C-alpha positions, -999 to 999 in steps of 0.1 A, spaced: 37 -843 -235 62 -820 -251 39 -790 -248 34 -797 -211 71 -798 -205 76 -766 -224 48 -749 -204 64 -760 -172 97 -747 -183 82 -713 -192 64 -712 -158 97 -719 -140 115 -691 -159 86 -667 -152 87 -677 -115 124 -672 -111 123 -639 -130 95 -627 -107 116 -636 -77 146 -617 -90 124 -586 -97 110 -588 -62 146 -590 -47 158 -561 -68 128 -540 -58 134 -548 -21 171 -540 -24 164 -506 -41 138 -498 -15 162 -507 13 190 -486 -2 167 -455 -6 154 -459 30 190 -461 43 201 -430 23 170 -410 34 175 -420 71 212 -411 70 205 -378 53 178 -370 78 202 -377 107 230 -356 92 228 -319 100 258 -306 82 259 -294 46 291 -313 39 276 -346 50 244 -340 30 264 -332 -1 285 -364 4 253 -384 8 240 -369 -24 271 -384 -41 264 -417 -23 228 -417 -36 242 -415 -71 265 -444 -63 236 -464 -49 215 -458 -81 245 -468 -103 251 -500 -83 214 -509 -85 212 -503 -123 243 -525 -128 228 -552 -106 196 -551 -126 215 -554 -159 235 -583 -144 203 -600 -133 187 -596 -167 218 -609 -185 220 -639 -162 183 -646 -166 187 -646 -203 219 -667 -204 215 -691 -175 182 -695 -157 176 -711 -123 207 -721 -103 224 -687 -107 194 -668 -91 207 -676 -56 241 -663 -65 226 -631 -79 206 -626 -47 238 -630 -26 256 -606 -49 228 -580 -46 228 -583 -8 266 -581 -5 267 -551 -28 241 -534 -7 263 -540 24 292 -525 6 272 -494 -4 261 -490 33 297 -492 44 307 -466 19 279 -443 31 291 -446 67 327 -439 56 318 -409 36 296 -395 64 325 -400 89 349 -383 65 326 -354 60 322 -350 97 360 -350 101 364 -324 74 338 -302 90 356 -304 123 389 -296 107 374 -267 88 358 -255 121 392 -256 139 409 -238 110 383 -210 111 386 -207 149 424 -204 147 
């Protein structure tokens, strides 16, 4: 009986770990797609450079999230997985907002530089 309980516990841990890995992969893929789409839509060099910086930020955020997920999986198993998924999704939203702000700022800088050159 004890072996069966242990096996079930191991299966539950493996299942929750698999879920977390799938969520992290989906978040990374979504972040990369968003960055590629925004870079594709931007035509200015300034906006493209700013988005390059944002791509680095996205990668750093995803790496931190993966480390947090692994630490949480090792320390506390099941109930925290939902919280981790929420944190990952919210951090992706924050990254997207930062991308939009940086692109807007780059566009403003480009317009200002264009006006200064004209004057």
